[in-house]
N, C-alpha and C positions, 0 to 999 in steps of 0.2 A: 543901217541898224539904228534903232531908236534907243540909244544908250541913256538918254536923259529921262526916259520913263522907268528905268530899272528900279530905282529906290522907291518910287511911288507904287509901282506894281508889286514890289515885295511887301511893302507895308499893308497894302490892300489885301493881298493874299493871306497875310497873317491874321487879319481880323475878321475876314469874311468866311463863311462856311465853304469848305472845299467842294469843288464841282466833281462830277463823276469822272473817273479816270478814263483815258483812252486806252488803247491796247499797249502791250509790252512785247519787246523782243528780247529773249535771253538765249544763252548758249555758252559753249566752251570752244577754245581754240587749242588744238593739239598738233603735235608733229605727225608726219605721215605714218610713223610706226605705232601711233596711238600710245606713246610712252610718256612723253614730257609735256606738261602744260606750258604753253608759250606765254609766259608773263610779259606784259607790256606790248603785246600785239595791239595794233590800232584798228578799230572798226569804224567805218564811216557809212552813214546813210546818204547816198549820193543826192537824192532828191531834196533832202532837208538840210544837208550840210552839217548834220549832227555827228558827233564823234564820241566814242567810248574807248576805254583802255582795259585790256584783259588783266584781271587780278593774278596773284601768284598761283592760283589753281586753274588759270586759264579762263575763268568765267567772266562774262560781261553782261550788261543789261542796258536797254534803252527804255526809258519811262515815257508815258504819255505820248505815244506815237499815234497820230491820227490814222484812222482806218484807211487802208488802201494798199496798193502794190508798190514795193520798193526794191531797190538794188543796194545790197550791203557789200562793202569791199573790206576784206581783211588784209592788212599789210604788216610785214615783219622784215627787219633788216636781214638780208641774205637769202630771202625767198621771194618767189614771184607772187604778186598780189592774187588773191582769190576772190572772185565775184559770185554772189548767189542772189537769187530773187526770193522775196518772201511776201506773203499776203497777211496784213495785220488786221485782226478783227476789231470791231467797235469796242469790245471789252475783253478782258482776259489776256493771256500770254501765249505767244507762239515761240517755239524753240528752233534755233538755227545754229548748228554746229559747223565749225570750220576745221579742215585738215590742211596743213601747209608743209612744204618741203618736198624732197624727192620721194620716190616710191618706197625706198628703204628707210627713210627718215634720218639718214646719216648726217645730212647737212645741218640739221638743227638739234642733233642729239649728242654727238661725240666729236672730239677733236678741237683743234684750234679755231677753225672756222665757226663751229657751233658756239664756242665760248665768246668769240668776238661778236657774233650776231646777237647773242643774248645781252651782252653788256651794252652794245650800241642801241638796241631796242629800248632798254630801260633808260638809258641816258636821254634818248629822243623823247620819250613819253613823260619825263620827269617834270614836276612843277617848278623846280629850282635849277640853279646851276649846280651840276653834280657829275660824279663819275662812279661807275659801278664795276665791281669785280665779282664774277659769279663763281659758284662752287667748283665747277670743272676747270675754269681758268686758273684758279688757285693751284690746282694739281698739275698744271702745265709747267710750273716753275719749281726749281729746287729750293723752296722756301721752308724754313724750319718752324715758323710761327706766324701769327697774324700780322705782326709788324712787318716782317719781311715780305709777305704777300702784298701789302699795301703799297710798297715802294714802286710797283709796276704802273701805278696810275698817274695821270698827268698832275704835276704840281706836288706830288707826294714823295717824301724821302724819309729816311730813318736815321736815328742816332744809335750807334752800336755800343754794346758792352761786351768786352772780351770777344770781339769779332762777330757777335750775333746781334741782329737787329732787335731793338728794345722799344724806344720811344718814337712816335710818329710825328713828323713835321710836315705841315701842309703849306704850300706856297712859300716855303723857306722859313716859316715862322716857328717860334719857340713852342715845343710840345705843351708847355703850360697854357698856351692859348688855344689848344685843341680839346674838344669834348668827345667822350666816347660812350656809346650806349650799346647794350646787348639786349636784343629783343625788346627795344624801347625803354630799357632801364639804364639810367646813368650809372656807370661803373665807378665805385669808389676806388681809391688808390691804396695798394698794400703798403707802400713805403711811408715813413713818418713825415717826410719833409717835402712832398710834392702833391699836386693835384692830378697831374698827368698820369695815365695808367700805363704801366709797363706791359705791353702786349705780348712780350715773350712768355708770359704766363699761360696764354691760351694757344692751344694747338690749332693750326689751320685745317686739320682734317675734319673737324666737327662743324665747319662753317658752311652755310648755304650761300650767302652773299655778303659783301661788304660795300656799303655805299658811302661815299665821301660827299657830304652836302655842304656846298660853299656859299649858299645864300639861304636865309631863314624866312619862314613864314610864321604868322602869329601863333599858330598852334604848336610850334616847336619851342623847346627850352631855349632861352636866350643867352645861355652862358658859354658862348664861344666867339672867337674872333677869327681864328684861322679856318676852322671848318668843324663840322660835326660828323664823326665817324660812327656810322650805324651798322652794327654787326647783327646778322640774323642767322639763326640756326635753322635746320631743316623742318619741313612740315610734311605730314602724311599726304596732304592734298597737292604737293608739288608735282607728284607723278600719278599716273592712272594705274600703273602696275606696281607690284611689290618689288622691293629692291633690298638685296643684302650684298654688301661689298666688303671684302676682306683684303687688307693691304699689309704686306710684311716686307721688311727691308733690313739690310745691314748698313752701318755707317762707319767709314774708316777715315780717321784724321791722320794726316801726314806726320805731324809732330808726335802725337801720342802713340801711334803705331798700333792702336787697338780697334777692333771691330765691335761696334755696339748695336743693340737692336732697336727697331722701331716697328710698331704694329698698330693697326686701327681696324675697327669694325663699325660699319654704318648700316642702318636698316630703316626701312620705311614700309609700312603695310597698312592697308585699309581693312579693318575687321568687318566693315559694312560700307555701304555707299556713303554713310554719314558719320562714320567714326574711324579714326585712324591713330596709329602710334608711330612715332619716328624717334630716332636717337642715334647715339654712337659713343664709342669710347676709343681713346687714343693713348698710346704709351710710347715714350721716347727716352732712351738713355744715351747720353753723349759724353764721351771722354775726349778732352783736348788739352793742349798746352799753349801757354802764351809766354813769349819772351819780351820783357819790358825793361825800359830805362826811363827813369824820372830824375830830373835835375831841378834845383830850386836855389833861392837866395843868390841870384846873379849879381855880380859886382863889376864895377869899372875901377880898376886899379891902374891909374896912369895910362889909360887907353887900352889896357888888356881886359877883355871881357871873359869871365869864367864863373863857374857855379861854386857856391859855398857848400853845397850838399849834392851828392850824386848817388842814386840808388839803382842797383841792378836787381830786378825782380824776376823770379822764375815761378810761374803759376802752373799748377796742375789741378784741373777742374773736372768734376763729374757733375753733370746736370741730368736730372730726371723729371720728366713732365708727364703728368697724367691728367687727361681732360675727358669729361663725360657730359653728355647732354641727353635729355629725354623730353619729349613733347607729346601732348594729347590734344587732338583736334576733333571737334564735334560740331556737326550741323544740326542745330536745334530747330527744325522746321525750315521753311523756305526763306525766312528773313533773318535768321540769327546764326552766327558762327561763334563758338566759344573755344578757348584754348587754355592750356597750362603748359608753361615751358620752364625748364630748369637747367642750370649748368653748374658744374663743379669742376674746378681746375686747380691742380696743385703743382707747384714748381719747387723742387728741391735743388739746392746748390751747395755742394761740398767743395770748398776751395782750400787748397794748400798753397800758401805763398811763402817761398823762402827768399831771403833778401840779404844782399851785401850792400851796406851803406857807408859812404865816405862822408864824414862831417868835419869841415875845416874851420868852423867857428866864424869869427868876424874878420873879414879881410879889408874892411874899409880904410884902415890906416896904412895898408901896405902898398907900396909903389913898385914899379919894375926895377929889378936889379939884375946883375949878370955875374957876380962872383959866385964861385961854386959853393961857398959856405952859406949862402943866403937861404932864408927860409922859403922864399918863393922866387922862382926864376921863370921869365916869360921868353918865349922864342916863337914868333909868328903865331901859329894856332896851337902851340903846345905850352902847357903849364906844368912845371915841376915843383913839387911841394915837399919840404923836409920838416919833420917835427923838430921844434926848438923850444926849450923851456922859457926863454926870454921873450919869444915873439909868437910862436904858433905851436899848437898841438894838433895832431891828427887823430880824430876819433873814428874807429872802425867798429861797425856793428854788424852782427850776423844774427838773424832772427827767423822765426817761423810763425806763420798764422795758420791755425787749424780751426776753420770756421764752417759750421753747417747752418744754413738758412733755409727756412721754408716759407713760401708765399702761397696763399690760397685766395681764390676768387670764387664766390658762389652767389647765385641769384636765382630767384624764382618769380615768375609773373603769371598772373591769371587775369583773363579779360575776355573781351569779345567785341563783336561788331553786330549791330542790328540795322537792317535796311528795310523800311516799310514803304518804299517808293518815294513819296515826297519828303518824308522825315527819315533821318538816320542818326545813329548814335555809336560812339565808341567809349569803352570803359575798361579800366585796368587797375589792379593793385599789385604792388611788387615789394620785394625785399632783396637787398643786396648787401654783401659783407665781404670785405677784403682784409687780409691779415698778413703780417710778416713777423716771424718769430725766430729768435735765436736764444739759446740758453746754454750756459756752461761751455762757452767757446774760448779758446786761447787766442787772443788777438792783440799783440803777439807775445811770444816768449823771446826776450831780447838779451843777447850776450854781447858784451862790449869790452874793448881795450882802447886805452889812450896812449898814443905814442908821442913822446916829446923829444928827448935827446937820445933816443934809442938807435938812431941811425937809419930809420925807415925813410925812404924817398919814393914818392908816388908821382907818376907822370900822367897827364891827360892830354889826349889828342882831340882837338875840337874841329879838325878839318872837315869832317862830316857833321853838319849841325844836327842831324837827326840821331846819330849814333856816336856820342862821345866815348872814346875807348880809354880805359885805364891800363897802366903798366906798372909793375913793381921795378923801379929803377935800382933800388938798393934795399935788400932785406937783411935785417940783423938776425934772421933766423926765427923770428917770432910771428911774422905776418900770417903764415900758413899753419901755425901750430894751434890746434883747438884748445890746448891746455892754457893758453894765454888769455882766453876770453872767458870772463866771469859773468854771471847773471847780473844784468842791470835791474830788470823787473819782469814780472809776468802780469799781463793785463787780462783779467778774467771777466768776460761778459757774462755775468750771472743771468741777466734777463734783458732782452731787447724785444719789446712787445708792442707792435703797432696794430691798431684796430680802426677800421673805418666802415661804418654801417649806415645804411640809408633805407628808410621806408618811404613809399610814395603811393599816391592815389590820384586818379584823374578821371574826368568825365567830360565828354564832348557831345554836343547836340547840334544838329543842323537841319535846315529846311531848303528843299529845291523848288525852283519856280521855272516852269517851261514858258518862255516868252518867244516872240517873233525873232528868229535869227539866232537863238541860243538859250543857254540855261544859266540862271542866276541862283546863287546859293548864299545863304546867311548861316554862319556857324559861330558858336561860342563854347567856352569850356572853362574848366577849373582844374588846377593841379596843385597838390601839396607835396613837399619833400621835407623829410625830417632826418637830419644827418648828425651823427656823433662820431668824432674822431679823437683818438687818444693815443698817447705814447708813454710807455713806462720803461725807463732805462735804469739798470742797476749794474754798475761796474765796480770791480775790486782790484786793487794793485797789491802784489806780493813780492817780497824779496827774500833771498836766502844766501847766506855766506857759504863759502866752500862748495859751491855748486856751479859748474861751468859747462862750456860747450862740449868738452871732451866726454861728459857724462851722457850726452844725447846726440852725438854726431851721427849723421845718417848717410845714406847712399849719395853718390855724386849727383849734382844737379844736371838735368838734361837741358842745358842752356847753351844756345848756339852763338852768343855774342861775345861772351867773356868767360873767364874761369872764376866761378863764385865759391869754390870749395875752400875750406870745409864749411858745411852748413848743418844746422840741426836736421834730424830726420822729420818725416811728416808727422808722426804721432809720438815720438819718443819723449819730447818735452811735456806733452799733455799727459801721457801715461805716468811719467815720473811725478808730475805735480799732483795728480789726483791720488796716486798711491801713497804719497808722502805729504799730504795736505797739512797735517798738524805741525810739520817742521818749518813751514814758511811763515814769515813775518808780515802781518797785515798792515798796509799803509792807510790809516784811517782818514787822514786829511784829504788827500787827492781822491780817495774813493768816495767820500761823502760829497765833495764838490762836484765831481763829474757825474755822479748819479742824479743829483738833484736838479742840475741845470737843464736837463733834457726833457723832463716830464711835463706833460700838458694834457688838457682836455678841452675841446671846443665843440660847442653845439652850433649848428647852422640850420635854421628852419626857413624854408622858402615857400611862400604862398603866391600863386600866380593865377591870373585870369586873362582871358583874351576874347576879342570879337573880330571876326573877319568876314569879308564878302568875297565872292568868287564869280567871275563871268567866264563862260565857255561858249565859244562859237566855232564855226568851221575852221577859222584861221587864227583866232585870238583867245588867249587865256590870261586873265588878270586876277591876281590874288593880292588883296590889300587889307590892312587892319592894324590893330595895335594890341600889344601885350603889356600887362602890368605885373611886376614882380616885387615883392617885399621880402627883405632878408632880415632875420633876427639872429644875433650872435650872443652867446654866453661863453666867455673865455677864461680859462683857469690856468695858472702857471705859478712859478716861484721866483721870488727875488733871492738870489743865492750870492753871498758875499764870502770870499776867501781872504782872510787877513794873514799874510805870510809872517808878519812880525809876531802877532799873538798866537799864531798857529791855530786859528779857529775857523769854522765854517758855520754861518748862520743861514737859516732857511725860513723865509716868510711867504706864506701863500698869498696870491694876488688874484682878484677876479675883476673882469670888466664886462659890461653889457653895452650893446648898441644895436641900432636898427637903421635901415635905409631902404628907400624904394626907388624904382626907375620905371619910366614908360618907354616901351620899345616898339615904335612904329615900323612897318615894313611894307614893301611893295614888290611883287614879282610879276613881270610881263613876259609872256611867251607868244611870239608871233610867227606863224607859219607863212613866210613870204611866198613860198611855193612848196610843192609836196616834198622836195628834198632839201629845203633850206629853212632852218629854225633860227630865229633871232630872239635873244633874251636880254632883258634889262632888269636889274634888281637893285634896290636900295633898302637898307635895314640898319637898325641900331641894335647893338648887343653889348654884353659885358662879360668880363671874366673876373670872378671874385678872387681876392688874395689867397695865397696858400694858407691853410689853417695853421700850419706850423709857424708861419711868419706873423700871423695875427696873435698867436698865443703870447701872453705876457711873461715870457721867459727872460728874466733879467739876471745876467751873470756878471759879477764884478770881481776882479782880482786886484787886491791892494798890496803893493810890495812894501818892503821895509822902509822905503823913503816916503811912503804915503801916496805914491802915484797910483791912480786907479784906472785900469783898463776894463772896458765893458763890452758885452755883446748882448743886444736887446732885441726882443720881438716888439712889434709895433701894433697895438690893438686899434690904433686910429687909421690904419691903412684903408684907403678907398679902393674900390674895384677899378680895374681897367674899364673904360667906357669908350666905345668906338662907333663911328658912323662908317658904314661899309657900302661900297658901290661896285656893281659888276655889270659888264656888258659882254655878250658873246654871240658868235655866229657858228652854226653847225651845219655843214653841208654833208648830207648822206648820199653817197654815190649809189649808182644803180646796182652795182654789185655789192658785195659785203665789205664796206669800208666807209670811212668818214674823214673829213678834214675839219678841224675845229680851231677856233681862235677866241681868246677872251682877254679882256683887260680888267684890272681890279684896282681899287683905291680904298685905303683905310686911314681914317683920321682918329688916332688913339689918344685919349686923355688919361692922365694919372697912371701911366705905366710904372712899374715897380722896379727899383734897382737897390742893391745893397751898397751903402756908402760908408766910408770911414770919416768920422768927425773928430776934430781936435777940440780942446776945451774952449778955444776962443773963436770957433767957426760957427757961422749961422747954419740953421736957425735955432740950434739948441743951446749954444753958449755954455757947454759943459754940464748941462743938467737935462735929463730925460725922464719925464714922469716922476719928478722929485728925487731921482737918483743921480748923484754927481759923478762925473768922470773926467779924466784927462784925455782919454782917447776911447772911442767906441765905434763899433760896427752896428749900423742901424738900417733896416729896410725902410725905404722912403718912396713916396710917390713922386715921379718926375713930372715934367710939364706936359708936353705933347709930343707925339711921334707921327710921322706920315709914312705910309706904306703904299708904293705903287708897283704894279707888276703886269706882266704879260705872260699868257699861257698859250702854247701852240701844241696841237696834237694831230697825228696822222696815223691812220690804220687802213690796211688794204689787203684783202685776199686776192691774189693775182690769178689770172686766167690765161688761156691760150697756151703758148709754149712754156710759160712759167706757172702753169696750173699746179696748185699744191703749196706754193710759196706764200708766206704771210709776213707782212711788215707792220710793225707797230713802233711809233716813235713819239716822244713828247719832250717839250722844253719849257721851262718856266724861268722868267727873269723877275727878281724881287728887289726893289730898292726900298730899304726900310731904315730910317734914321730917327734918332732921338737925341736928347741932351742930358748930360750928367754933370756933376760938379767935381772938380779936382780937389782931392783931400776933403771932401764934404763941404767945401766953401761955395755957397750959392752965388758968390760974386765972381767966381772963376769957372764958367761953364765950358764944356767941350762937347762936340757932336760925336756920336758913336753909331755904328750899325746896331740895330736891336739884337740882343743876345739870341743865340741859336738860329739866327737868320742867315741863310745862304743866298747869295745874289743869283747864282746860276744853279739850276738842277735839271737833270734830264735822264731819260730812259730810252733805250732802243732795244728792239727784239726782232731777230730774224728767224723765221720758222719755216719748216717744211712739213706738211701733213697730207699724205696721200697714201691710200691703201693701208697696209699694216704699219707704215713707218711714220714716226712723229719725232722731229728734232727741233730744238729751239736753243739759240744762243742769245743771251740777254746781257746787256750792260747797263749799269746804273751809275750816275755821276752826281756828286754833290760838291758845290764850291765850299771854300773855307768859310768859317763863321766865327763870330765872337762867342766864346764860351763863358768866360768870367771876367768881370771888371777888376783891374788893379787900382792902386792908389793914383796912378797916372797912366797915360796912354801906353808908355813903353812897357808897362808890366801887365797890360791886358792879356788874357789868355785866349789864343785863337786855336781852332782845330783846322788842320790842313785839309785841302780838297781830297776827295775820295772817289775812285773809280774802280768798280768791281765787275768782273765777268763771271757768268754762270752758264753752265751747259746742261741741258736735259735731253735725253733720247729715250724713245719708247718703241716697243715692237708689239703689235697686237697679233697674238697667235690665232685667236678666233674671237667670236663675239663675247666670250666670257673671260678670257685670260689675256693679260697684258704684262709684259716685262719692261722694266725701266732701269735707266742708269742716270745718275746726276753727279755733276762735278761743280762743287761750290767754291767760289773764290779761286777761279782758274789762275788768275794773274797774281795771286798772293798779295792782295791789296793790304796796306798797312795803315795803322792809326798813328797820327803825329799831331801833338799839340805844342805850341811854342809861344814865346813872347818876342818883342822886337827891341828889347833893351840894347842900347849901344848901337842902334841903327843896323842891327843884324838879326838873323833868325837864331833863337836859342831854344834848346830842347827843354820842354816841360814834361812831356810824356811821349814815349814811342813804344808801339806794340806791333808784333807780327804773330800770325797764327798759322800760316800756310793754308793748304787746301784740304777740303773734305770731299770724299767720294761716297756715293750711296748706290745701292743696287738692290733690286727686289722685284716683287710681282704684285699685281692687283687682280683680284678675281671677283667677278660678279656672278651671283647666283639668281 
């Protein structure tokens, strides 16, 4: 092949008049039932060695084919190749359609085998290192949202919230390093303090496919290091026939004992050959309970390790999710397709948290003693504590949080593709907005009693590090008496309003050149993104004498670990507060300080352009080029100072502006060593911009009566993460429906971001940050560099013979990611850490049986422990323990239109556990258990 002539030929073709076209071959690839378009089917002209890939509507096209007789072969994973001959005229187009699969079309339409075939075909045809989850494959698992669906892919795992998947981690990396798009639109984040999108907001029922792209090309946004998660909703051209699907189910949680509903409706119809509408709506209400223990302020008193504060939390949660999507697709002539796609998703979370807290103050001066009259007694793993006026008081708090939160994600994009043969273009404009809103929530209403010489004695058994147990060794008769607990304060969240909005526009233009041995393409484009993120927080604190727990005591807690009673009722405190609002005393100082420190507004404008070239031949595909991105920020916040001696709060608005740019070269090589073996090599540069909340100049300083100043600062000078990324992979596609894949990856990350505590004499700030002095401050800071190395293995196979109907899928990812931070903010005292939220080992396995009317699948997901938060020193770093969860799904197909299903989520009652290693042992920071959930229902196709 004459590769050295490519650039010269391309430039010549650009400036010389175009010659007359040769003939064209067009067509579609469908399944044997003429129902489903086989996206990613590969078409090959044997005599010329030219290849094309079917689009999502099954269409393909060969340009500039010399006149003559040819054999074209269509191939698709899980189906036998189909050969047809065609005569190409000297000019004009000839149509050649393909039908693949068995006579009934079942291999490629329904069931686990069809889903696997679709996913592997798309992976095989991809330009990049990627993995795909298709619509029907999502339905094969008992997943409650998009995040949980994604964890089935190689290298993908999730971080849970209240036992439900929320944030996506790819290759073990922090979700902050993952980008998410919906129909090509970057999704903004509803929460005020993250960039990563909580995908529990979006129902998995409305999704057509999810692709996890692990290597970038120049035409893609460059703001990811872990991967780019591309979510697509349905299109009317995905199918040739109309579809209406109704799904209804009930969900039962073991702890809550309630059956809650879920239902969805999806449709796709072509109103004509060139115009179609598709969409869907999904509703899900879930009630569940969580039993939680959280401990903090761990001490070492003469070798005895124990917590200064222990909280027993009982959560009762109701979540309601509504998602809807609508799309219009239009073929405007032979060369242009236009679309409008919109999505609206709402996630409501009503959380009641009732809590019993033991607060023992400061134990640092206490050592082990053994006399019965001592304030603190240690005996192996047991600690006994007695209130004592001279040495120690025991604080007991009983409170309730009554919080309703609403998150919304909505986006709309309009665009199209035009293909005129040699020239082609893509164009789109979009709008996306995410919000999170709370107002008039009680968070919490806290009732407290201090025990000193009352005779109360509390014991703690730490023999189980996950579940420390308390016992009342001696009760003076007041511990369980609600009349003894008076109101400490009520915290009223008047408003918590986070908004994140982005507009974007893009245009891409390309030119193809048919050369000896292959096709050469030159493509360039522009994209603009204009983003505004803001947070408005208003909190008020209230107190009231002669108001206590006995006035609002509620039903006993359904808590399975310990006795928490008596506790406030779910809404009794809220009802009393709002009904008697004028009786409460407003605490102006704390209210003013806490309200002002959180507010911010940040603008982020990104202008990007790129140029790439592409070479396609029978066995080689090369995509290389460079992308340029310029970022402009305008950041607004407040310097808020609380002076405890003067009892004043001062607020001074602050604004910073800055800009920076970056060049992002990339190269992706796909080599077909033989028909069933694909080798890939990729290298690219990328970035992840700092969280907008961390950039915001929010400077909070608390000055005590001795003049000591503690601060917590945003950092407008934060630089983005910058990374060089390298991938190499091999994919062997078996003759049957299966594949064996292996990949290695390496990432060299500069300027990763960590939060660090700095003392007044520590470098680099020496007690002053942006002109604000401090004695101790928490400041986000760019670290030095970090290296990530990993290995990905995947196996999938639909078995045959005696094991016909059985399907195995398994994958494993190893990630070694290390960086450097500084102890106590001192840059002269570095220490190595694993990168936050990075698991070293992740894996998934699924065993399925799908034959006739029966479809059963048992799935297991594993995620190794990971660093969650940094402490002042290594012993106080917060880690999340490893997690393994089993899920079961079973389906029975009554006929072609009706299917019944049963799902069992968290079969093994997997729990959440976070800990530190202070004192060279595992110490509880957070423990949660949720038990299992079962679902049952029916799916009907019309």
